[in-house]
N, C-alpha and C positions, 0 to 999 in steps of 0.2 A: 172791793172790800177792804178796808182799813184794817191794819194790824191789830188794833184795838178790839175789832168786831170779833175775832177769834177768841180773845180773852173773855169778853163780855158773854158770848154765846155758850162758852163752856162753863161759865159761871151759872148762867140760867138754867141749862140742861142739869147741872149738879143740884141745884136748888128745887128743880122740878121732879127729879128722882127721889130726893131725900125728903122732899115735902116738909122740910124744916130748915131754917136760916142757920141754927146753931150747929146741926150736924153737917150741913154742907159747908159752912165755913172750916169746921175741923178737918173735914175731907181735902179741902183746898188749901189748908195751911194759911189761913188769913183771918181775920177778926170779923165778927158778925156785921159791925157798923160798916166795915169796908165792903163786904158783900153786899149789903143792902143799898149802898152808894152805887156800886157797879150795876146792880138791876135797874135801879132808877135811872142812871145815865143810859142804859140801853133802851129802856122804854121811852124815855125823852126823844133819843135819837130816831127811833122808829115811829114815835107818835102814836103809839098805842100801848094799853096796858096788857101784860104778859102773865102776871101773877095775881091771884086774889090772896090777902093775908087776912087771916083770922087768930084769935088768941091761941087756938089748938093746932091749926095746920096751915100750910100753904099749898094752893092748888094753881093749875095752870088755867088761864081763861080760855076762850074759844080760839083766840087769835095765838095764844100760847100753845094750845094742843095742836094747831095746825103747824107751828115752827117746829114743835118737837118731832112730828112724823117725818119732817125732812132732816132735821138737824141731827137726830139720835143716829141714824145709819151712816151719816156722812162722816160724823166725828169717829165712829166705830171704824170705818175704813180707813181714815187717817191713823188711827191708832194701830191698825193691823200693818200699814205700811212702815210706820215708825218701827214697830217690832222686827218687820223683816229686814230693815236697814241694820238694826241691832245684830241680827243674825249673821249678815254679810260681815259685820265687823269681828265677830267671834269665831265663826266657822269659815274655813277655807273654801270659798265659793264666789262665782262671778267670773267676769271676763277681764283680762289684763292685756292691754295693747301695748306692743313694743317695737319701737323702730330700730333697725340694726343693720349692720353691713353683712353681705352674704358670708364672708369669711368668719365672723363672729357667730353668726347663726348657726353654721355648721359645726365649728369647733368647739364653741362654748355653750350656747344656748341649747342646741338639740341634745347633747347628752344628758343634761339635766332634765329636761322635759320629759324625755323617753322614760326615764326613771321615776319622775315624779307624778305625771298625770295619771297612770293607771291607779295610784293610791288615792287620788282625790277627784272622783268622777264629776264633782260640782265645779271643779276649777277649769276654766276655759283661757287659753292663751291665743292671741293673734300676733303674729310677727309680720311686720312690714319690711320687707328687705329692700334697702336703697342704699346706695353708695353716697348719696348727697346728705348733707346736714338738714335735719328736720326741726322746726320749732315744735317741741312736743306739747307745749302749752296750747298753742294756737290750733295745732292739728289733733288735740284731744288724745294725746298718747299718754299712758300712765308712766312710761320710763322709755329710755333710749340706751343703746350699747355702743361705745365708741372708744377709741384709745384715749387714755387719760389726758394727753396733752391737748386734746381737742374739745374737752368739756367747759362750758362756761362757768365762771366762778361763783355764780349765785345758784348753783346746782349742788345737791348731795350726791357724791360719787363714791361707789362702792366697788372696790377691786374684786372681780370675778374671774380673771383669767391669768395664766403665768406669764412670764416675761416672754416677748416675741424677738425674732430675729430675721432679718432678711438675708438672702443669699443670692449672689450673682453666679449663674450657671450658663453652661453651653454644652451642645452635644460633642462628642469625641471627634466626630467628623468635621464640625466647625473648627475645632482647635487644632485638627491635624492641617486644616487648609490656612489658618489665620494666626495661630499660635495663641499663647495665653497673656492677658494683660497682667502685669505685676504690681501696678500702682492705679488708684482711680484714673489719673491723668492718661493712662494709657487707652482708656476707653474710647477716646478721640479718634483712635485708629482702628476702631472695630465696629462692625454692624451690631448695633443693639436694637432691642424691640421695645417700643415705647408704650406706656400705659397713659391713656388720656383720662384726666381727672374729671370726675363728674360734677364737681362743684363750680369750679371756675372755667372748666373747659380746657384748661392748659394741660401740658404734658408734665408728667411727674418727673422731677430731678432727683436722681439716685442720690441717697444720703449716705455718707461715709463718715467713721470716726476711728481715729487711732491716737493714743496718747494725748487725749484732750484736744486733738486737732480735728475739726469738723470741716467736711467738704461736701458741696452740693454740685453734682455734676449733670449738665444737660447733654444727653447722649443722642446720637443719630442714627438713623437707619431707615430700611425701606417700609417698615411696618409700624403700625400703632393700633392699639386696641383698647376698648374700655371694658374688656373682659378677660379675667385671668386664665380661663380654659383655652381661649384661642391663643394668649402668649404662650402657654405651656405647649400647646400643638405646635406651634411655628419653631420653639425652641428645640423640641424633640426631633423637628424635621431638619435641623442644622441652620436655620434661616438667620440665626443671630443668637445674641447674648440676651438674658433676661434677668431682671431684679424682682424677686418674689419673695412671699413669705416661706420659711424653711420646711413647713409642713407640706407645702405643694410638691416640693422635690425630694424628699427624703428617700422615698421609695425608688425613684428614678436613680438618685445617685447610688443607693445600695446595689441596684441591679446592673449599674454601668452604662445605662442609657444617657445620663448626665454627669457633668463633672463640675464641681465648684471652684471658684477662684476668688481672690481677694477676701478670703475668710476673716483675715486679721483686722480686715477694715469694716467689719460688720459686727458690732457688739449688739449684745441684747438691749431692749428697751421695755419700757413699762407696759404691760398687756392691757386688755380690754376693762373697761368699768361700765357698770350699770349707774345711770345718772336720772335723777328725778327732781321736781322743784323742792326747795327746803321747806315750804309751807305745807307740803302734802300731808294729808292724815292716812297713814298707811291702813289698809284694811288687812283682815287676818290672811287673806289670800295672797295680797302684794308681799306682806312680811314673810310669809312661807317661802315664796318664790326668791325673795332676796336672800334669806338664809341659806336656802338650797344652792343658789349660785356662789355665794360667799364661800361656803363650805366645801365646793367642788375644785377649788384651786390645788 
């Protein structure tokens, strides 16, 4: 079906329902002559007459009546679907798919969703937890959540989380045996627990900064994981030092199970951002979630 067929068929349906070219033209917002031309074009393309015209009225031919029986319910269904789409735009409803890291899912997204979703039963959210980078357009996600420095320039980025900070920690038993590093360079003489990056597959280089001096230190040790939970378990067992987000270790530090070192080399950095394509037309549901996340900081 050509695009012009839909226009012509709608014109035919309107004329048949109104049984009058003047009233049909007014309803369609066009002139009577233009509407007559549209109907003649449709009849010529189909090779059959659809309407009979008299000085008093317009009526469908046998072929026209047959077409109307199929056309009227079909266009009515299309109209209902268009109205349903309008409802999605105006009412917070539908499914939102977001790709995110596990840390962001737990610390930023879940607290908002736990509060928001009970208030909007027609809103559904699917979180795809992945540490690697995802092409949200190709994979049909509505948005992604990553650190601000990791977001492509052609995306709209909305800050949704507070500043973050890394912490280098170890168990008291480890420090009693090996001592404490006083500078990042001292880590070369310590057993460190590495993090395997999910994207390139390499090991995370511990990042430090002090008085505008930046360092990236490649550490060594017997253990490497791609899971923060296992890194924490090994650190608490005294197997080595770890460099993790502060929220993973605050309770352990407060209770004396871990001690922090090199704190003056670990300044805060920009936290999580929600990002989505700049050309995206946000639905009411998506706008609601963005506002809730933005205001949760």
